[in-house]
C-alpha positions as CSV (number, residue, x, y, z in Angstrom):
1,M,3.6,-0.3,-20.4
2,S,4.6,-0.6,-24.0
3,R,4.0,-4.4,-23.8
4,V,0.4,-3.7,-22.7
5,M,-0.2,-1.1,-25.4
6,D,1.3,-3.4,-28.1
7,R,-1.2,-6.1,-27.1
8,S,-4.1,-3.7,-26.9
9,W,-5.6,-5.9,-24.1
10,Y,-6.3,-3.7,-21.1
11,I,-8.6,-5.7,-18.8
12,L,-8.3,-9.2,-17.3
13,G,-5.3,-10.2,-19.4
14,E,-1.9,-11.8,-19.2
15,E,-0.3,-9.0,-17.1
16,L,-2.9,-9.3,-14.3
17,E,-2.8,-13.1,-14.3
18,T,1.0,-13.2,-14.1
19,F,1.1,-10.4,-11.4
20,E,-1.4,-12.4,-9.3
21,Q,0.8,-15.4,-9.5
22,E,3.9,-13.4,-8.6
23,F,2.3,-11.5,-5.7
24,A,0.8,-14.7,-4.3
25,A,4.3,-16.3,-4.4
26,F,5.7,-13.2,-2.7
27,C,3.2,-13.6,0.1
28,G,3.6,-17.4,0.3
29,I,0.0,-18.1,-0.4
30,S,-2.0,-19.9,-3.1
31,H,-4.2,-17.3,-4.6
32,C,-4.2,-13.5,-5.4
33,V,-7.2,-11.7,-6.9
34,G,-6.4,-8.2,-8.3
35,V,-9.1,-5.5,-7.8
36,N,-9.3,-1.8,-8.4
37,S,-8.5,-0.5,-4.9
38,G,-7.6,-1.4,-1.4
39,T,-11.1,-0.4,-0.3
40,D,-12.7,-2.7,-2.8
41,A,-10.3,-5.5,-1.6
42,L,-11.7,-5.1,1.9
43,W,-15.3,-4.8,0.7
44,L,-15.2,-7.8,-1.6
45,A,-13.4,-10.0,1.0
46,L,-16.2,-9.2,3.4
47,V,-18.9,-9.9,0.8
48,A,-17.2,-13.2,-0.1
49,A,-17.2,-14.1,3.6
50,G,-20.9,-13.7,3.7
51,L,-21.1,-10.4,5.7
52,G,-24.2,-8.3,5.3
53,P,-26.9,-6.3,7.0
54,G,-27.4,-7.1,10.7
55,D,-23.8,-8.4,11.1
56,E,-21.1,-6.8,13.1
57,V,-17.4,-6.7,12.3
58,L,-14.7,-6.0,14.9
59,T,-12.1,-3.5,13.8
60,V,-10.2,-0.4,15.0
61,S,-10.9,3.3,14.9
62,H,-7.2,4.2,14.6
63,T,-6.9,3.5,10.8
64,F,-7.7,5.1,7.5
65,V,-11.4,5.5,7.1
66,A,-11.6,3.1,4.2
67,T,-11.4,0.2,6.7
68,A,-14.7,1.1,8.2
69,I,-16.2,2.3,4.9
70,A,-15.7,-1.2,3.4
71,I,-17.6,-2.7,6.3
72,R,-20.4,-0.2,5.8
73,M,-20.5,-1.0,2.1
74,T,-21.6,-4.6,2.9
75,G,-24.5,-3.3,5.1
76,A,-22.7,-4.6,8.2
77,A,-21.7,-2.4,11.2
78,P,-18.2,-1.6,12.3
79,I,-17.6,-2.2,16.0
80,F,-14.4,-0.5,17.2
81,A,-11.9,-2.0,19.6
82,D,-9.3,0.1,21.3
83,V,-5.6,-0.2,20.4
84,N,-2.5,-1.2,22.4
85,P,-0.6,2.0,23.5
86,D,2.8,0.4,22.5
87,T,2.0,-1.1,19.1
88,L,-1.0,1.1,18.1
89,L,-2.6,-2.2,16.8
90,M,-5.8,-3.9,17.9
91,D,-6.1,-4.7,21.6
92,L,-7.7,-8.1,21.7
93,S,-9.0,-7.7,25.3
94,S,-10.9,-4.6,24.1
95,A,-12.2,-6.5,21.0
96,E,-13.4,-9.3,23.3
97,S,-15.4,-6.9,25.3
98,K,-17.3,-5.8,22.2
99,I,-18.5,-9.2,21.0
100,T,-22.2,-9.7,20.7
101,E,-24.5,-12.4,19.1
102,H,-24.2,-10.4,15.9
103,T,-20.4,-10.5,15.6
104,R,-19.4,-12.4,12.5
105,A,-15.9,-11.2,11.6
106,I,-12.7,-9.6,12.9
107,L,-10.8,-7.1,10.7
108,P,-7.5,-6.2,12.3
109,V,-5.3,-3.5,10.6
110,H,-1.6,-4.1,10.1
111,L,-0.8,-0.4,10.6
112,Y,2.3,1.6,9.5
113,G,4.0,-1.5,8.2
114,R,3.8,-3.5,11.4
115,C,1.9,-6.8,11.4
116,C,-0.4,-7.7,14.2
117,D,0.6,-10.8,16.2
118,L,-1.2,-13.3,14.1
119,S,-1.4,-16.4,16.3
120,P,-3.5,-14.7,19.0
121,L,-5.7,-13.3,16.3
122,R,-6.2,-16.7,14.7
123,E,-7.0,-18.3,18.1
124,F,-9.4,-15.4,18.9
125,A,-11.2,-15.8,15.6
126,D,-11.4,-19.6,16.0
127,R,-12.7,-19.3,19.6
128,Y,-15.6,-17.1,18.6
129,N,-16.1,-18.7,15.1
130,L,-15.3,-15.4,13.3
131,S,-14.1,-14.8,9.8
132,L,-10.6,-13.3,10.0
133,I,-9.9,-10.7,7.3
134,E,-6.7,-8.8,7.5
135,D,-6.3,-5.2,6.4
136,A,-2.7,-5.4,5.1
137,S,-2.9,-2.2,3.0
138,Q,0.2,-0.8,4.7
139,A,2.1,-4.1,5.3
140,H,3.5,-5.5,2.0
141,G,6.2,-7.9,3.1
142,S,5.5,-7.5,6.9
143,E,5.7,-10.7,8.8
144,S,4.6,-12.3,12.1
145,E,6.2,-15.6,13.2
146,G,7.7,-16.0,9.8
147,R,4.4,-15.7,7.9
148,S,3.5,-12.8,5.7
149,A,0.7,-10.3,6.6
150,G,-2.5,-11.3,4.9
151,T,-1.9,-15.1,5.0
152,F,-3.4,-16.3,8.3
153,L,-6.8,-16.9,6.6
154,D,-9.5,-16.3,5.7
155,S,-8.1,-13.5,3.5
156,G,-5.7,-10.6,3.4
157,C,-6.3,-7.3,1.7
158,F,-3.7,-5.0,0.1
159,S,-3.7,-1.5,-1.4
160,F,-1.4,-0.5,-4.2
161,Y,-2.1,3.2,-3.8
162,P,1.0,5.1,-5.1
163,T,2.5,5.9,-1.7
164,K,2.4,2.3,-0.4
165,N,5.5,0.2,-0.1
166,L,4.4,-1.5,-3.4
167,G,2.5,1.2,-5.2
168,A,1.0,1.5,-8.7
169,L,0.7,4.6,-10.8
170,G,-2.9,5.0,-9.7
171,D,-5.4,3.0,-7.5
172,G,-5.2,-0.7,-7.2
173,G,-5.7,-3.5,-4.7
174,A,-5.6,-7.3,-4.2
175,I,-7.0,-10.0,-2.0
176,V,-4.9,-13.1,-1.1
177,T,-6.2,-16.4,0.2
178,D,-5.4,-20.1,0.4
179,D,-9.1,-20.9,0.0
180,E,-9.7,-21.8,-3.7
181,S,-13.5,-21.5,-3.5
182,M,-13.2,-18.0,-2.0
183,A,-10.7,-17.0,-4.7
184,N,-13.1,-18.2,-7.4
185,E,-15.9,-16.3,-5.7
186,L,-13.8,-13.1,-5.5
187,R,-13.0,-13.4,-9.2
188,R,-16.7,-13.6,-10.0
189,L,-17.6,-10.7,-7.7
190,R,-15.0,-8.4,-9.3
191,N,-16.3,-9.1,-12.8
192,Y,-20.1,-8.7,-12.7
193,G,-20.6,-12.2,-11.2
194,E,-19.5,-13.7,-14.5
195,T,-18.7,-17.4,-14.6
196,R,-17.9,-17.4,-18.3
197,K,-18.3,-14.7,-21.0
198,Y,-21.9,-13.3,-20.9
199,H,-23.0,-15.9,-18.2
200,H,-23.7,-14.4,-14.8
201,R,-24.7,-16.9,-12.1
202,T,-24.9,-14.2,-9.4
203,L,-24.8,-10.4,-9.1
204,G,-21.3,-8.9,-9.1
205,F,-19.4,-5.7,-9.5
206,N,-16.9,-3.9,-11.7
207,S,-13.6,-4.0,-9.6
208,R,-10.7,-5.1,-11.7
209,L,-7.0,-4.3,-11.5
210,D,-6.3,-3.2,-15.0
211,E,-3.4,-4.5,-17.2
212,M,-1.4,-1.3,-17.1
213,Q,-1.3,-1.2,-13.3
214,A,-0.6,-4.9,-13.2
215,A,2.4,-4.4,-15.5
216,I,3.7,-1.6,-13.4
217,L,3.4,-3.6,-10.2
218,R,5.1,-6.6,-11.9
219,A,8.1,-4.4,-12.7
220,K,8.2,-3.0,-9.2
221,L,7.6,-6.2,-7.2
222,P,11.2,-7.6,-7.5
223,N,12.5,-4.4,-5.9
224,L,10.1,-4.5,-2.9
225,P,12.5,-6.5,-0.6
226,K,15.3,-4.0,-1.3
227,W,13.0,-1.0,-0.7
228,N,11.7,-2.6,2.5
229,A,15.3,-3.1,3.6
230,E,16.2,0.5,2.9
231,R,13.2,1.6,5.0
232,A,14.4,-0.6,7.9
233,V,17.9,1.0,7.8
234,L,16.3,4.5,7.9
235,A,14.0,3.4,10.8
236,Q,16.9,2.1,12.7
237,A,18.8,5.4,12.2
238,Y,15.8,7.2,13.6
239,L,15.5,4.9,16.6
240,S,19.2,5.2,17.5
241,R,19.2,9.0,17.1
242,L,16.0,9.7,19.0
243,D,16.5,7.1,21.8
244,G,16.1,8.7,25.2
245,E,14.8,12.0,24.0
246,D,12.3,13.5,26.5
247,G,8.8,13.9,25.2
248,I,9.1,11.4,22.4
249,Q,7.7,7.8,22.5
250,L,9.3,5.8,19.7
251,P,7.6,3.0,17.8
252,T,8.4,-0.5,19.1
253,V,10.0,-3.2,17.0
254,P,8.3,-6.6,17.0
255,I,10.2,-9.5,18.6
256,N,8.7,-12.3,16.4
257,G,8.0,-10.3,13.3
258,K,9.3,-8.1,10.5
259,H,8.3,-4.4,10.4
260,V,8.4,-2.9,6.9
261,W,8.1,0.7,8.0
262,H,5.5,2.0,5.7
263,L,5.5,5.0,8.1
264,F,7.7,6.0,11.0
265,V,5.3,7.3,13.6
266,I,6.4,8.8,16.9
267,R,4.2,10.0,19.8
268,L,4.8,13.5,21.3
269,T,3.7,12.9,24.8
270,E,3.8,16.4,26.1
271,S,0.2,17.8,26.0
272,G,-0.5,20.0,23.1
273,S,3.0,19.7,21.6
274,R,2.3,17.8,18.4
275,D,0.8,20.6,16.3
276,L,3.3,23.1,17.5
277,V,6.3,20.8,16.7
278,K,4.8,20.0,13.3
279,K,4.6,23.8,12.5
280,R,8.1,24.5,13.8
281,M,9.6,21.6,11.8
282,A,8.0,22.9,8.7
283,Q,9.6,26.3,9.3
284,E,13.0,24.4,9.3
285,G,12.1,22.8,5.9
286,V,11.0,19.4,7.2
287,A,7.6,18.2,6.2
288,T,5.7,15.8,8.6
289,A,2.2,14.4,8.6
290,C,-0.4,12.9,11.0
291,H,-1.8,9.4,10.3
292,Y,-4.5,9.7,11.6
293,P,-5.5,12.8,13.5
294,V,-9.3,12.1,13.7
295,P,-10.3,8.5,14.7
296,V,-13.0,7.0,12.6
297,H,-15.6,6.9,15.4
298,M,-15.2,10.6,15.7
299,Q,-15.8,11.3,12.0
300,E,-19.0,13.0,11.1
301,A,-19.7,10.2,8.6
302,F,-20.0,7.7,11.5
303,S,-21.9,9.9,13.9
304,D,-25.0,7.7,13.5
305,L,-23.1,5.0,15.5
306,D,-23.4,7.4,18.5
307,I,-20.1,6.3,20.1
308,P,-19.5,8.7,23.0
309,L,-16.1,10.3,23.6
310,G,-14.0,8.4,26.0
311,S,-15.2,5.0,24.7
312,L,-11.8,4.3,23.1
313,P,-9.4,6.1,25.5
314,V,-6.1,5.0,23.9
315,T,-7.2,5.7,20.4
316,E,-8.4,9.2,21.4
317,E,-5.3,10.0,23.3
318,I,-2.8,9.0,20.5
319,A,-4.7,10.9,17.8
320,S,-3.4,14.2,19.3
321,E,0.1,12.9,19.8
322,I,1.2,11.0,16.6
323,L,3.5,12.5,14.1
324,S,4.9,10.7,11.0
325,L,8.5,11.6,10.1
326,P,9.8,11.4,6.6
327,L,10.9,7.9,5.5
328,F,11.1,6.6,1.9
329,P,13.5,4.5,-0.2
330,G,16.2,6.8,-1.5
331,M,16.3,8.9,1.6
332,K,19.8,9.5,2.9
333,I,21.1,9.1,6.4
334,D,22.2,12.8,6.5
335,E,18.5,13.6,5.8
336,V,17.5,11.5,8.8
337,D,20.0,13.6,10.8
338,Q,18.4,16.8,9.5
339,V,15.0,15.6,10.5
340,C,16.2,14.6,14.0
341,E,17.9,17.9,14.5
342,A,14.8,19.8,13.4
343,L,12.7,17.7,15.8
344,K,15.0,18.2,18.7
345,N,15.1,21.9,18.1
346,S,11.4,22.2,17.8
347,L,10.9,20.4,21.1
348,K,13.3,22.8,22.9
349,L,11.6,26.0,21.8
C-alpha cells in the first residue's frame, strides 16, 4: 500500500499489470483482466462474448443474485436450470431441457468452493454451440480434472470481495481467458472502450481494479494455497465428526477435483428444522448463515420472468434446508468441535 502511495499512480498501473500476470499464472491460463467487482467480471465477459437483448443464458437459481443480474445487465434473459441434489451445482439434464433457439451461452456457478465437472460442461457447450462462461467467484484454486476453475474457455470470472478465499479490502474482480482477442476486448470494455489514450474505437465502461486493491491481492495471493489447505483440513474435521448424524446431509467431495471450501454447507433434511437449529446454535454462541435462502427465480426483482413455484424442485427444496457452518483460515479444530457439539445439541432439542 505504501508502494502505491509513493508512486501516486492509482489506476491501471504496475500493480494491476503484475497482479494480472500472477493471477493468470496461478490459474494456469494466459490472460487476466482486473475489473472492479465480480459482478462486472460476469457482465463484461458476457458482453465480450456478444450477448445482448433477445439472447438467453443458461444458469442456476441457486446462487448469489449477482449471477443473474449480470445477465440482465447485457439485456439477455437468464434461464434457470435446476441443481444436482448431491453437489448443489448445475444439473446438465435440466439445462438441456431449457435450450431454445435463443440460447447463446451457458453460465455455470462453481458454488461454495466446488468446481463443476468441466469436461461435461465443455462438451455440452460445444454440442449446442454455446459460449461457456464460468462463475468462479467462490472457487479460487478449485480444480476439475487437474484444471483450475475458470480455465475451460471461453472465460472465467472471479470476485475478490473481502470474504472470498482471495479477498481484497473492498470490491474487486477479474476475468481469465486463453483468448487473446477476448482479453484485449475486455481491457477496452473496462476502460471506456479506449484503444490508446483519448482514442475510443467503441463504447466502453468504467470498471477497473484499482492499484491499491491489486497491491493487496498481490500480497495475499502467495498465501492462497496455504489458506485453501487450512480450509480443507477444517472441512475434513467437520466431515469426520458429523458423519452418520441423523437429519444432516453432508457436502460431497469431488472424486476428480479439488474443493477449496469457500463455505461448508450442510443440509438439515428434517422438515422445518433449519431455522430452529440456526436459532438454537446462536444461543450456544455459534453463528451460522444461509447461502442462499431465497432462490433467484423467487426474488421479487425477477418476478417478471413469471417462473411458477415447483419449476425448479431441487433448488426450491434445498433453499429451506441449507446451513453454512463456520469455516475460515485460522479456525482451530477445537472450535470445529464446539460447532459440532452445538449442532448436535440443537438437533436433539
